[in-house]
Backbone atoms as SQL, in Angstrom:
CREATE TABLE atoms (id INTEGER PRIMARY KEY, chain TEXT, resi INTEGER, resn TEXT, atom TEXT, x REAL, y REAL, z REAL);
INSERT INTO atoms VALUES
  (1, 'A', 1, 'UNK', 'N', 9.360, -11.336, 15.428),
  (2, 'A', 1, 'UNK', 'CA', 10.168, -10.908, 14.309),
  (3, 'A', 1, 'UNK', 'C', 10.209, -9.394, 14.198),
  (4, 'A', 2, 'UNK', 'N', 11.246, -8.948, 13.610),
  (5, 'A', 2, 'UNK', 'CA', 11.471, -7.503, 13.438),
  (6, 'A', 2, 'UNK', 'C', 10.730, -7.067, 12.157),
  (7, 'A', 3, 'UNK', 'N', 10.063, -5.912, 12.282),
  (8, 'A', 3, 'UNK', 'CA', 9.306, -5.352, 11.156),
  (9, 'A', 3, 'UNK', 'C', 10.054, -4.084, 10.600),
  (10, 'A', 4, 'UNK', 'N', 10.263, -4.095, 9.372),
  (11, 'A', 4, 'UNK', 'CA', 10.821, -2.845, 8.685),
  (12, 'A', 4, 'UNK', 'C', 9.832, -2.424, 7.603),
  (13, 'A', 5, 'UNK', 'N', 9.798, -1.057, 7.368),
  (14, 'A', 5, 'UNK', 'CA', 8.956, -0.525, 6.387),
  (15, 'A', 5, 'UNK', 'C', 9.792, 0.014, 5.254),
  (16, 'A', 6, 'UNK', 'N', 9.381, -0.268, 4.036),
  (17, 'A', 6, 'UNK', 'CA', 10.056, 0.292, 2.877),
  (18, 'A', 6, 'UNK', 'C', 9.627, 1.769, 2.794),
  (19, 'A', 7, 'UNK', 'N', 10.431, 2.575, 2.089),
  (20, 'A', 7, 'UNK', 'CA', 10.064, 3.964, 1.862),
  (21, 'A', 7, 'UNK', 'C', 8.718, 4.035, 1.121),
  (22, 'A', 8, 'UNK', 'N', 8.544, 3.150, 0.177),
  (23, 'A', 8, 'UNK', 'CA', 7.296, 3.161, -0.611),
  (24, 'A', 8, 'UNK', 'C', 6.077, 2.876, 0.296),
  (25, 'A', 9, 'UNK', 'N', 6.190, 1.983, 1.245),
  (26, 'A', 9, 'UNK', 'CA', 5.030, 1.663, 2.138),
  (27, 'A', 9, 'UNK', 'C', 4.764, 2.812, 3.062),
  (28, 'A', 10, 'UNK', 'N', 5.805, 3.497, 3.559),
  (29, 'A', 10, 'UNK', 'CA', 5.605, 4.669, 4.368),
  (30, 'A', 10, 'UNK', 'C', 4.884, 5.755, 3.607),
  (31, 'A', 11, 'UNK', 'N', 5.320, 5.996, 2.369),
  (32, 'A', 11, 'UNK', 'CA', 4.642, 6.993, 1.495),
  (33, 'A', 11, 'UNK', 'C', 3.187, 6.589, 1.255),
  (34, 'A', 12, 'UNK', 'N', 2.958, 5.298, 1.011),
  (35, 'A', 12, 'UNK', 'CA', 1.540, 4.851, 0.775),
  (36, 'A', 12, 'UNK', 'C', 0.691, 5.166, 1.998),
  (37, 'A', 13, 'UNK', 'N', 1.175, 4.874, 3.140),
  (38, 'A', 13, 'UNK', 'CA', 0.431, 5.126, 4.358),
  (39, 'A', 13, 'UNK', 'C', 0.188, 6.608, 4.568),
  (40, 'A', 14, 'UNK', 'N', 1.149, 7.415, 4.254),
  (41, 'A', 14, 'UNK', 'CA', 0.939, 8.873, 4.383),
  (42, 'A', 14, 'UNK', 'C', -0.103, 9.379, 3.412),
  (43, 'A', 15, 'UNK', 'N', -0.037, 8.901, 2.180),
  (44, 'A', 15, 'UNK', 'CA', -1.036, 9.295, 1.129),
  (45, 'A', 15, 'UNK', 'C', -2.444, 8.869, 1.528),
  (46, 'A', 16, 'UNK', 'N', -2.571, 7.641, 2.040),
  (47, 'A', 16, 'UNK', 'CA', -3.846, 7.199, 2.524),
  (48, 'A', 16, 'UNK', 'C', -4.377, 8.075, 3.638),
  (49, 'A', 17, 'UNK', 'N', -3.559, 8.376, 4.598),
  (50, 'A', 17, 'UNK', 'CA', -3.928, 9.244, 5.711),
  (51, 'A', 17, 'UNK', 'C', -4.323, 10.657, 5.186),
  (52, 'A', 18, 'UNK', 'N', -3.543, 11.226, 4.363),
  (53, 'A', 18, 'UNK', 'CA', -3.790, 12.594, 3.864),
  (54, 'A', 18, 'UNK', 'C', -5.080, 12.621, 3.037),
  (55, 'A', 19, 'UNK', 'N', -5.282, 11.635, 2.237),
  (56, 'A', 19, 'UNK', 'CA', -6.530, 11.606, 1.405),
  (57, 'A', 19, 'UNK', 'C', -7.792, 11.495, 2.294),
  (58, 'A', 20, 'UNK', 'N', -7.739, 10.602, 3.236),
  (59, 'A', 20, 'UNK', 'CA', -9.000, 10.432, 4.071),
  (60, 'A', 20, 'UNK', 'C', -9.111, 11.635, 5.005),
  (61, 'A', 21, 'UNK', 'N', -8.018, 12.219, 5.453),
  (62, 'A', 21, 'UNK', 'CA', -8.092, 13.367, 6.348),
  (63, 'A', 21, 'UNK', 'C', -8.761, 14.582, 5.661),
  (64, 'A', 22, 'UNK', 'N', -8.770, 14.629, 4.334),
  (65, 'A', 22, 'UNK', 'CA', -9.500, 15.728, 3.688),
  (66, 'A', 22, 'UNK', 'C', -10.993, 15.657, 3.981),
  (67, 'A', 23, 'UNK', 'N', -11.487, 14.497, 4.344),
  (68, 'A', 23, 'UNK', 'CA', -12.902, 14.303, 4.625),
  (69, 'A', 23, 'UNK', 'C', -13.162, 14.110, 6.132),
  (70, 'A', 24, 'UNK', 'N', -12.187, 13.475, 6.809),
  (71, 'A', 24, 'UNK', 'CA', -12.374, 13.247, 8.270),
  (72, 'A', 24, 'UNK', 'C', -11.039, 12.864, 8.897),
  (73, 'A', 25, 'UNK', 'N', -10.524, 13.783, 9.645),
  (74, 'A', 25, 'UNK', 'CA', -9.211, 13.530, 10.349),
  (75, 'A', 25, 'UNK', 'C', -9.329, 12.370, 11.327),
  (76, 'A', 26, 'UNK', 'N', -10.374, 12.290, 12.091),
  (77, 'A', 26, 'UNK', 'CA', -10.506, 11.136, 13.062),
  (78, 'A', 26, 'UNK', 'C', -10.574, 9.778, 12.276),
  (79, 'A', 27, 'UNK', 'N', -11.285, 9.728, 11.162),
  (80, 'A', 27, 'UNK', 'CA', -11.340, 8.506, 10.415),
  (81, 'A', 27, 'UNK', 'C', -9.973, 8.139, 9.840),
  (82, 'A', 28, 'UNK', 'N', -9.257, 9.114, 9.347),
  (83, 'A', 28, 'UNK', 'CA', -7.916, 8.881, 8.834),
  (84, 'A', 28, 'UNK', 'C', -7.003, 8.266, 9.900),
  (85, 'A', 29, 'UNK', 'N', -7.056, 8.775, 11.118),
  (86, 'A', 29, 'UNK', 'CA', -6.303, 8.238, 12.228),
  (87, 'A', 29, 'UNK', 'C', -6.694, 6.846, 12.518),
  (88, 'A', 30, 'UNK', 'N', -7.984, 6.564, 12.545),
  (89, 'A', 30, 'UNK', 'CA', -8.449, 5.188, 12.897),
  (90, 'A', 30, 'UNK', 'C', -7.993, 4.174, 11.829),
  (91, 'A', 31, 'UNK', 'N', -8.019, 4.588, 10.544),
  (92, 'A', 31, 'UNK', 'CA', -7.576, 3.651, 9.503),
  (93, 'A', 31, 'UNK', 'C', -6.149, 3.330, 9.687),
  (94, 'A', 32, 'UNK', 'N', -5.306, 4.314, 9.865),
  (95, 'A', 32, 'UNK', 'CA', -3.863, 4.120, 10.058),
  (96, 'A', 32, 'UNK', 'C', -3.635, 3.247, 11.293),
  (97, 'A', 33, 'UNK', 'N', -4.326, 3.547, 12.358),
  (98, 'A', 33, 'UNK', 'CA', -4.187, 2.750, 13.585),
  (99, 'A', 33, 'UNK', 'C', -4.537, 1.251, 13.322),
  (100, 'A', 34, 'UNK', 'N', -5.597, 1.016, 12.572),
  (101, 'A', 34, 'UNK', 'CA', -6.008, -0.376, 12.305),
  (102, 'A', 34, 'UNK', 'C', -5.006, -1.073, 11.402),
  (103, 'A', 35, 'UNK', 'N', -4.392, -0.331, 10.488),
  (104, 'A', 35, 'UNK', 'CA', -3.356, -0.954, 9.699),
  (105, 'A', 35, 'UNK', 'C', -2.167, -1.398, 10.588),
  (106, 'A', 36, 'UNK', 'N', -1.760, -0.510, 11.498),
  (107, 'A', 36, 'UNK', 'CA', -0.664, -0.870, 12.437),
  (108, 'A', 36, 'UNK', 'C', -1.072, -2.071, 13.290),
  (109, 'A', 37, 'UNK', 'N', -2.324, -2.066, 13.765),
  (110, 'A', 37, 'UNK', 'CA', -2.806, -3.189, 14.553),
  (111, 'A', 37, 'UNK', 'C', -2.714, -4.504, 13.840),
  (112, 'A', 38, 'UNK', 'N', -3.132, -4.484, 12.583),
  (113, 'A', 38, 'UNK', 'CA', -3.097, -5.706, 11.782),
  (114, 'A', 38, 'UNK', 'C', -1.742, -6.283, 11.689),
  (115, 'A', 39, 'UNK', 'N', -0.746, -5.373, 11.542),
  (116, 'A', 39, 'UNK', 'CA', 0.662, -5.766, 11.391),
  (117, 'A', 39, 'UNK', 'C', 1.172, -6.436, 12.676),
  (118, 'A', 40, 'UNK', 'N', 0.584, -6.131, 13.820),
  (119, 'A', 40, 'UNK', 'CA', 1.125, -6.740, 15.053),
  (120, 'A', 40, 'UNK', 'C', 1.021, -8.277, 15.053),
  (121, 'A', 41, 'UNK', 'N', 0.123, -8.837, 14.262),
  (122, 'A', 41, 'UNK', 'CA', 0.028, -10.281, 14.224),
  (123, 'A', 41, 'UNK', 'C', 1.356, -10.867, 13.619),
  (124, 'A', 42, 'UNK', 'N', 1.996, -10.099, 12.726),
  (125, 'A', 42, 'UNK', 'CA', 3.237, -10.532, 12.162),
  (126, 'A', 42, 'UNK', 'C', 4.363, -10.490, 13.201),
  (127, 'A', 43, 'UNK', 'N', 4.357, -9.495, 14.025),
  (128, 'A', 43, 'UNK', 'CA', 5.328, -9.367, 15.131),
  (129, 'A', 43, 'UNK', 'C', 5.208, -10.483, 16.076),
  (130, 'A', 44, 'UNK', 'N', 4.002, -11.042, 16.225),
  (131, 'A', 44, 'UNK', 'CA', 3.781, -12.166, 17.150),
  (132, 'A', 44, 'UNK', 'C', 4.341, -13.510, 16.661),
  (133, 'A', 45, 'UNK', 'N', 4.835, -13.487, 15.402),
  (134, 'A', 45, 'UNK', 'CA', 5.473, -14.696, 14.868),
  (135, 'A', 45, 'UNK', 'C', 4.598, -15.452, 13.852),
  (136, 'A', 46, 'UNK', 'N', 3.410, -14.972, 13.562),
  (137, 'A', 46, 'UNK', 'CA', 2.535, -15.614, 12.562),
  (138, 'A', 46, 'UNK', 'C', 2.812, -15.048, 11.208),
  (139, 'A', 47, 'UNK', 'N', 4.022, -15.271, 10.753),
  (140, 'A', 47, 'UNK', 'CA', 4.505, -14.567, 9.518),
  (141, 'A', 47, 'UNK', 'C', 3.894, -15.077, 8.227),
  (142, 'A', 48, 'UNK', 'N', 3.460, -16.311, 8.236),
  (143, 'A', 48, 'UNK', 'CA', 2.912, -16.865, 7.032),
  (144, 'A', 48, 'UNK', 'C', 1.404, -16.873, 7.022),
  (145, 'A', 49, 'UNK', 'N', 0.822, -16.085, 7.927),
  (146, 'A', 49, 'UNK', 'CA', -0.648, -16.039, 8.012),
  (147, 'A', 49, 'UNK', 'C', -1.277, -15.369, 6.769),
  (148, 'A', 50, 'UNK', 'N', -0.541, -14.454, 6.173),
  (149, 'A', 50, 'UNK', 'CA', -1.069, -13.775, 5.019),
  (150, 'A', 50, 'UNK', 'C', -1.048, -14.627, 3.779),
  (151, 'A', 51, 'UNK', 'N', -2.000, -14.378, 2.901),
  (152, 'A', 51, 'UNK', 'CA', -2.075, -15.125, 1.673),
  (153, 'A', 51, 'UNK', 'C', -0.952, -14.697, 0.732),
  (154, 'A', 52, 'UNK', 'N', -0.526, -15.635, -0.141),
  (155, 'A', 52, 'UNK', 'CA', 0.499, -15.248, -1.138),
  (156, 'A', 52, 'UNK', 'C', -0.134, -14.342, -2.154),
  (157, 'A', 53, 'UNK', 'N', 0.532, -13.246, -2.491),
  (158, 'A', 53, 'UNK', 'CA', 0.103, -12.318, -3.483),
  (159, 'A', 53, 'UNK', 'C', 0.451, -12.850, -4.908),
  (160, 'A', 54, 'UNK', 'N', -0.579, -13.421, -5.569),
  (161, 'A', 54, 'UNK', 'CA', -0.341, -14.066, -6.856),
  (162, 'A', 54, 'UNK', 'C', 0.127, -13.104, -7.950),
  (163, 'A', 55, 'UNK', 'N', -0.303, -11.834, -7.806),
  (164, 'A', 55, 'UNK', 'CA', 0.103, -10.830, -8.835),
  (165, 'A', 55, 'UNK', 'C', 1.634, -10.566, -8.825),
  (166, 'A', 56, 'UNK', 'N', 2.265, -10.962, -7.711),
  (167, 'A', 56, 'UNK', 'CA', 3.736, -10.727, -7.607),
  (168, 'A', 56, 'UNK', 'C', 4.530, -12.077, -7.539),
  (169, 'A', 57, 'UNK', 'N', 3.883, -13.102, -8.044),
  (170, 'A', 57, 'UNK', 'CA', 4.512, -14.476, -7.945),
  (171, 'A', 57, 'UNK', 'C', 5.724, -14.607, -8.860),
  (172, 'A', 58, 'UNK', 'N', 5.930, -13.718, -9.814),
  (173, 'A', 58, 'UNK', 'CA', 7.097, -13.816, -10.673),
  (174, 'A', 58, 'UNK', 'C', 8.338, -13.155, -10.129),
  (175, 'A', 59, 'UNK', 'N', 8.200, -12.573, -8.878),
  (176, 'A', 59, 'UNK', 'CA', 9.336, -11.886, -8.282),
  (177, 'A', 59, 'UNK', 'C', 10.282, -12.824, -7.552),
  (178, 'A', 60, 'UNK', 'N', 11.443, -12.299, -7.197),
  (179, 'A', 60, 'UNK', 'CA', 12.474, -13.142, -6.525),
  (180, 'A', 60, 'UNK', 'C', 11.970, -13.614, -5.159),
  (181, 'A', 61, 'UNK', 'N', 11.282, -12.768, -4.409),
  (182, 'A', 61, 'UNK', 'CA', 10.808, -13.077, -3.071),
  (183, 'A', 61, 'UNK', 'C', 9.325, -13.467, -3.131),
  (184, 'A', 62, 'UNK', 'N', 8.881, -14.222, -2.101),
  (185, 'A', 62, 'UNK', 'CA', 7.489, -14.485, -1.980),
  (186, 'A', 62, 'UNK', 'C', 6.813, -13.328, -1.279),
  (187, 'A', 63, 'UNK', 'N', 5.829, -12.773, -1.854),
  (188, 'A', 63, 'UNK', 'CA', 5.050, -11.662, -1.240),
  (189, 'A', 63, 'UNK', 'C', 3.778, -12.206, -0.712),
  (190, 'A', 64, 'UNK', 'N', 3.445, -11.763, 0.498),
  (191, 'A', 64, 'UNK', 'CA', 2.199, -12.107, 1.117),
  (192, 'A', 64, 'UNK', 'C', 1.444, -10.795, 1.513),
  (193, 'A', 65, 'UNK', 'N', 0.168, -11.006, 1.903),
  (194, 'A', 65, 'UNK', 'CA', -0.583, -9.783, 2.281),
  (195, 'A', 65, 'UNK', 'C', -1.602, -10.068, 3.370),
  (196, 'A', 66, 'UNK', 'N', -1.871, -9.054, 4.116),
  (197, 'A', 66, 'UNK', 'CA', -2.955, -9.018, 5.062),
  (198, 'A', 66, 'UNK', 'C', -3.941, -7.971, 4.588),
  (199, 'A', 67, 'UNK', 'N', -5.183, -8.072, 4.908),
  (200, 'A', 67, 'UNK', 'CA', -6.168, -7.085, 4.450),
  (201, 'A', 67, 'UNK', 'C', -6.692, -6.378, 5.680),
  (202, 'A', 68, 'UNK', 'N', -6.777, -5.054, 5.550),
  (203, 'A', 68, 'UNK', 'CA', -7.395, -4.202, 6.547),
  (204, 'A', 68, 'UNK', 'C', -8.282, -3.159, 5.783),
  (205, 'A', 69, 'UNK', 'N', -9.574, -3.234, 6.009),
  (206, 'A', 69, 'UNK', 'CA', -10.487, -2.321, 5.321),
  (207, 'A', 69, 'UNK', 'C', -10.306, -2.482, 3.830),
  (208, 'A', 70, 'UNK', 'N', -9.952, -1.442, 3.087),
  (209, 'A', 70, 'UNK', 'CA', -9.801, -1.562, 1.632),
  (210, 'A', 70, 'UNK', 'C', -8.352, -1.653, 1.256),
  (211, 'A', 71, 'UNK', 'N', -7.467, -2.055, 2.183),
  (212, 'A', 71, 'UNK', 'CA', -6.048, -2.016, 1.946),
  (213, 'A', 71, 'UNK', 'C', -5.391, -3.358, 2.117),
  (214, 'A', 72, 'UNK', 'N', -4.501, -3.676, 1.173),
  (215, 'A', 72, 'UNK', 'CA', -3.626, -4.876, 1.251),
  (216, 'A', 72, 'UNK', 'C', -2.330, -4.382, 1.841),
  (217, 'A', 73, 'UNK', 'N', -1.930, -5.029, 2.884),
  (218, 'A', 73, 'UNK', 'CA', -0.611, -4.742, 3.510),
  (219, 'A', 73, 'UNK', 'C', 0.310, -5.815, 2.968),
  (220, 'A', 74, 'UNK', 'N', 1.128, -5.426, 1.999),
  (221, 'A', 74, 'UNK', 'CA', 1.932, -6.388, 1.267),
  (222, 'A', 74, 'UNK', 'C', 3.322, -6.468, 1.952),
  (223, 'A', 75, 'UNK', 'N', 3.736, -7.638, 2.245),
  (224, 'A', 75, 'UNK', 'CA', 5.010, -7.836, 2.947),
  (225, 'A', 75, 'UNK', 'C', 5.788, -9.042, 2.386),
  (226, 'A', 76, 'UNK', 'N', 7.064, -9.075, 2.719),
  (227, 'A', 76, 'UNK', 'CA', 7.901, -10.225, 2.370),
  (228, 'A', 76, 'UNK', 'C', 8.721, -10.597, 3.586),
  (229, 'A', 77, 'UNK', 'N', 9.111, -11.830, 3.650),
  (230, 'A', 77, 'UNK', 'CA', 9.957, -12.317, 4.764),
  (231, 'A', 77, 'UNK', 'C', 11.354, -12.471, 4.204),
  (232, 'A', 78, 'UNK', 'N', 12.272, -11.757, 4.896),
  (233, 'A', 78, 'UNK', 'CA', 13.673, -11.780, 4.467),
  (234, 'A', 78, 'UNK', 'C', 14.518, -12.157, 5.684),
  (235, 'A', 79, 'UNK', 'N', 14.971, -13.350, 5.743),
  (236, 'A', 79, 'UNK', 'CA', 15.749, -13.897, 6.872),
  (237, 'A', 79, 'UNK', 'C', 15.086, -13.663, 8.184),
  (238, 'A', 80, 'UNK', 'N', 15.572, -12.748, 8.981),
  (239, 'A', 80, 'UNK', 'CA', 15.083, -12.568, 10.343),
  (240, 'A', 80, 'UNK', 'C', 14.174, -11.390, 10.467),
  (241, 'A', 81, 'UNK', 'N', 13.629, -10.846, 9.345),
  (242, 'A', 81, 'UNK', 'CA', 12.783, -9.692, 9.399),
  (243, 'A', 81, 'UNK', 'C', 11.629, -9.841, 8.439),
  (244, 'A', 82, 'UNK', 'N', 10.661, -8.987, 8.653),
  (245, 'A', 82, 'UNK', 'CA', 9.533, -8.853, 7.775),
  (246, 'A', 82, 'UNK', 'C', 9.572, -7.417, 7.226),
  (247, 'A', 83, 'UNK', 'N', 9.502, -7.297, 5.935),
  (248, 'A', 83, 'UNK', 'CA', 9.507, -5.989, 5.313),
  (249, 'A', 83, 'UNK', 'C', 8.133, -5.702, 4.736),
  (250, 'A', 84, 'UNK', 'N', 7.580, -4.604, 5.247),
  (251, 'A', 84, 'UNK', 'CA', 6.299, -4.099, 4.662),
  (252, 'A', 84, 'UNK', 'C', 6.712, -3.306, 3.417),
  (253, 'A', 85, 'UNK', 'N', 6.259, -3.780, 2.262),
  (254, 'A', 85, 'UNK', 'CA', 6.706, -3.150, 1.031),
  (255, 'A', 85, 'UNK', 'C', 5.662, -2.241, 0.377),
  (256, 'A', 86, 'UNK', 'N', 4.417, -2.421, 0.663),
  (257, 'A', 86, 'UNK', 'CA', 3.383, -1.681, -0.033),
  (258, 'A', 86, 'UNK', 'C', 2.078, -1.712, 0.753),
  (259, 'A', 87, 'UNK', 'N', 1.356, -0.608, 0.781),
  (260, 'A', 87, 'UNK', 'CA', 0.006, -0.637, 1.314),
  (261, 'A', 87, 'UNK', 'C', -0.810, -0.223, 0.097),
  (262, 'A', 88, 'UNK', 'N', -1.596, -1.150, -0.412),
  (263, 'A', 88, 'UNK', 'CA', -2.290, -1.032, -1.678),
  (264, 'A', 88, 'UNK', 'C', -3.804, -0.949, -1.511),
  (265, 'A', 89, 'UNK', 'N', -4.396, 0.105, -2.052),
  (266, 'A', 89, 'UNK', 'CA', -5.855, 0.239, -1.997),
  (267, 'A', 89, 'UNK', 'C', -6.459, -0.688, -3.079),
  (268, 'A', 90, 'UNK', 'N', -7.224, -1.663, -2.605),
  (269, 'A', 90, 'UNK', 'CA', -7.783, -2.644, -3.529),
  (270, 'A', 90, 'UNK', 'C', -8.812, -2.121, -4.485),
  (271, 'A', 91, 'UNK', 'N', -9.222, -0.909, -4.318),
  (272, 'A', 91, 'UNK', 'CA', -10.192, -0.286, -5.262),
  (273, 'A', 91, 'UNK', 'C', -9.531, 0.228, -6.497),
  (274, 'A', 92, 'UNK', 'N', -8.187, 0.179, -6.529),
  (275, 'A', 92, 'UNK', 'CA', -7.416, 0.553, -7.715),
  (276, 'A', 92, 'UNK', 'C', -7.332, -0.561, -8.670),
  (277, 'A', 93, 'UNK', 'N', -6.888, -0.240, -9.878),
  (278, 'A', 93, 'UNK', 'CA', -6.625, -1.291, -10.899),
  (279, 'A', 93, 'UNK', 'C', -5.499, -2.143, -10.418),
  (280, 'A', 94, 'UNK', 'N', -5.634, -3.496, -10.386),
  (281, 'A', 94, 'UNK', 'CA', -4.621, -4.391, -9.888),
  (282, 'A', 94, 'UNK', 'C', -3.283, -4.271, -10.655),
  (283, 'A', 95, 'UNK', 'N', -3.389, -3.790, -11.861),
  (284, 'A', 95, 'UNK', 'CA', -2.134, -3.618, -12.663),
  (285, 'A', 95, 'UNK', 'C', -1.171, -2.665, -11.977),
  (286, 'A', 96, 'UNK', 'N', -1.696, -1.734, -11.214),
  (287, 'A', 96, 'UNK', 'CA', -0.783, -0.789, -10.495),
  (288, 'A', 96, 'UNK', 'C', 0.085, -1.561, -9.491),
  (289, 'A', 97, 'UNK', 'N', -0.449, -2.618, -8.933),
  (290, 'A', 97, 'UNK', 'CA', 0.370, -3.377, -7.996),
  (291, 'A', 97, 'UNK', 'C', 1.534, -4.099, -8.685),
  (292, 'A', 98, 'UNK', 'N', 1.275, -4.564, -9.840),
  (293, 'A', 98, 'UNK', 'CA', 2.317, -5.325, -10.590),
  (294, 'A', 98, 'UNK', 'C', 3.481, -4.414, -10.860),
  (295, 'A', 99, 'UNK', 'N', 3.249, -3.119, -11.086),
  (296, 'A', 99, 'UNK', 'CA', 4.307, -2.209, -11.463),
  (297, 'A', 99, 'UNK', 'C', 4.956, -1.438, -10.318),
  (298, 'A', 100, 'UNK', 'N', 4.774, -1.848, -9.066),
  (299, 'A', 100, 'UNK', 'CA', 5.375, -1.101, -8.011),
  (300, 'A', 100, 'UNK', 'C', 6.864, -1.425, -7.926);
């Protein structure tokens, strides 16, 4: 399946990288690489492997997520594509996820 990234998810990934890079540029690169690696499972066709995100169950689309390190990779399936909509740090207040 085709993967598309929302602007919000791209910004999330950049913020994650920049924040971690303040402490360790190599670690920042590794985390970003691992997030991309986790997403490859979706490209392989295992699109329903992620758990349903219950905090977003009232939305029009079904949102699912994969976990990598401290990050939820939140995505939705729209026809013939998968849209990565948010990369959420699970150490934050979950209410922030509801308001994205």
